[in-house]
C-alpha positions in Angstrom: 104.6 110.0 17.1 105.8 108.3 13.9 107.5 105.1 13.0 111.2 105.9 12.3 111.7 102.7 10.2 108.9 103.8 7.9 110.2 107.3 7.2 110.8 107.6 3.4 114.5 107.6 2.5 115.9 108.3 -1.0 118.2 105.7 -2.5 121.8 106.7 -2.0 120.9 109.2 0.7 123.1 107.9 3.5 124.0 111.2 5.2 122.0 111.6 8.4 122.3 114.6 10.6 119.9 116.4 12.9 119.8 119.4 10.6 118.9 117.3 7.6 116.2 115.5 9.6 114.8 118.7 10.8 114.3 119.9 7.2 113.2 116.5 5.8 110.6 115.6 8.5 108.3 118.7 8.0 108.3 118.1 4.2 107.4 114.4 4.7 104.7 115.4 7.1 103.2 118.0 4.8 103.2 115.4 2.0 101.5 112.8 4.2 104.4 110.4 4.0 104.9 109.8 7.7 103.3 106.7 9.4 101.9 107.4 12.9 102.3 104.8 15.6 100.2 104.3 18.6 101.9 104.3 22.0 100.2 102.1 24.6 99.4 103.5 27.9 100.3 101.8 31.2 97.1 99.8 31.4 97.4 98.4 27.8 101.1 97.6 28.2 100.5 95.8 31.5 97.6 93.7 30.0 99.7 93.0 26.9 102.6 91.7 29.1 100.2 89.3 30.9 98.6 88.1 27.7 102.0 87.4 26.1 103.1 85.6 29.3 100.1 83.3 28.8 100.9 82.8 25.2 104.4 81.8 26.1 103.0 79.4 28.7 100.7 77.9 26.2 103.6 77.1 23.9 105.6 75.7 26.8 102.6 73.5 27.7 102.4 72.2 24.1 106.2 71.3 24.2 105.8 69.5 27.5 102.9 67.4 26.2 104.8 66.6 23.0 107.8 65.6 24.9 105.9 63.1 27.0 103.8 61.7 24.2 106.8 61.2 22.0 108.6 59.4 24.9 105.7 57.1 25.3 105.4 56.4 21.6 109.1 55.8 21.3 108.8 53.0 23.8 105.6 51.5 22.3 103.2 52.7 25.0 99.9 53.6 23.4 96.6 54.4 25.1 93.6 52.0 24.8 91.3 52.3 21.9 88.9 55.2 22.2 91.1 57.2 24.6 92.0 60.5 23.0 95.2 62.2 23.8 95.3 64.6 26.8 91.8 63.8 28.0 91.1 62.9 31.6 91.1 59.3 30.7 94.5 59.7 28.9 96.1 61.3 31.9 94.6 58.6 34.2 96.0 55.9 31.9 99.5 57.4 32.2 99.3 57.6 36.0 97.9 54.1 36.6 99.1 51.9 33.8 102.3 53.3 32.3 105.4 52.1 34.1 109.0 51.0 33.2 111.2 48.3 34.6 114.3 50.5 34.3 114.5 53.1 37.1 116.1 55.6 34.8 113.1 55.4 32.4 110.6 55.6 35.3 112.3 58.7 36.5 112.2 60.2 33.0 108.4 59.4 32.8 107.8 61.0 36.2 109.7 64.2 35.3 107.9 64.6 32.0 104.5 64.0 33.6 105.2 66.4 36.4 106.2 69.0 33.9 102.9 68.6 32.1 101.0 69.0 35.4 103.2 72.0 36.3 102.3 73.7 32.9 98.6 73.0 33.5 98.8 74.8 36.9 100.7 77.6 35.3 98.0 78.1 32.7 95.3 78.1 35.3 97.2 80.8 37.3 97.6 83.0 34.3 93.9 82.6 33.2 92.9 83.6 36.7 95.3 86.6 36.6 93.8 87.7 33.3 90.3 87.4 34.7 91.3 89.6 37.6 93.2 92.1 35.5 90.1 92.7 33.3 88.2 93.8 36.3 90.8 96.5 36.9 91.1 97.8 33.3 89.7 101.2 32.4 86.0 101.2 31.7 86.5 102.0 28.0 88.8 99.0 27.5 86.6 96.7 29.5 83.6 97.7 27.3 85.5 96.6 24.2 86.4 93.3 25.8 82.8 92.6 26.7 81.6 93.7 23.3 84.0 91.3 21.5 82.7 88.4 23.6 79.3 88.9 21.9 80.8 87.6 18.7 80.6 83.8 18.1 83.7 81.9 19.0 85.3 84.7 21.1 85.6 84.0 24.8 87.2 86.3 27.4 90.8 85.2 26.9 90.5 85.7 23.1 88.8 89.1 23.6 91.5 90.3 26.0 94.2 89.1 23.7 92.8 91.1 20.8 92.4 94.3 22.8 95.8 94.0 24.4 97.5 93.5 21.0 95.5 96.0 18.9 95.2 98.7 21.5 92.8 101.5 20.7 90.6 100.1 17.9 89.3 103.6 17.2 92.7 104.6 15.8 91.9 102.6 12.7 90.0 104.7 10.2 89.3 101.9 7.7 88.6 98.1 8.1 91.6 97.4 5.8 93.9 99.1 8.3 92.5 97.0 11.1 92.9 93.7 9.1 96.4 94.6 8.2 97.5 95.3 11.7 101.0 94.0 12.1 102.4 90.6 12.6 104.2 90.0 15.8 106.7 87.2 15.8 105.0 85.7 12.8 101.6 85.5 14.6 98.6 87.3 13.1 96.7 89.5 15.5 93.7 89.7 13.3 92.4 87.2 10.8 91.6 84.5 13.3 95.1 83.6 14.3 96.5 84.2 17.8 98.6 81.2 18.4 95.8 79.2 16.9 96.0 76.4 14.3 92.7 76.4 12.4 91.2 73.2 11.1 90.5 74.8 7.8 91.7 77.7 5.7 88.1 79.0 5.3 87.8 79.5 9.0 91.1 81.3 9.1 89.5 84.1 7.0 86.7 84.6 9.5 86.2 86.9 12.4 89.1 87.4 14.8 89.4 84.7 17.5 92.0 82.7 19.3 91.4 79.0 19.3 94.3 77.8 21.4 93.9 80.8 23.7 90.8 79.5 25.4 
């Protein structure tokens, strides 16, 4: 199977019929101008759906946290010195010490906080689902996931994400092909990024990993 969007087209050639395609495609194939694509099997596609659901949940969790922290900041509510954002102490500070005189603002705080807790529970459910899904994957896929975890900085979620997005790694004949494996929604699959914001550009050029997918 080939990628239809990557089939060479001559400039000005806008006439497209089945007969013309039937003549053109064999010539392109003989010239090596067709780009093959990999079609995921049912196991890969199912795992990829689950991984992307977790990625979406991670983004939603970040939005929920930002929404609450900006609300607190807007009203001058700052945590005590030494308390870092979204640690256990930070959450406890919100629960015990942050309150508003206006009932409407108190209701807003409660809604934002409950949404953060909801997103944390959602992430935990998806992490558990991925862990269980890995146990049911084909042995070949599971072996790649386990091998990736031997690399420094790659835990199970990161390894599963790489395998789910790349598919069969053996389909790449050269390292350059692997490193150039597509961009999905502006997110690099290889080259350290998978929804991750690296602290330095030098780390971003390292081995594949997924910092925020942990």
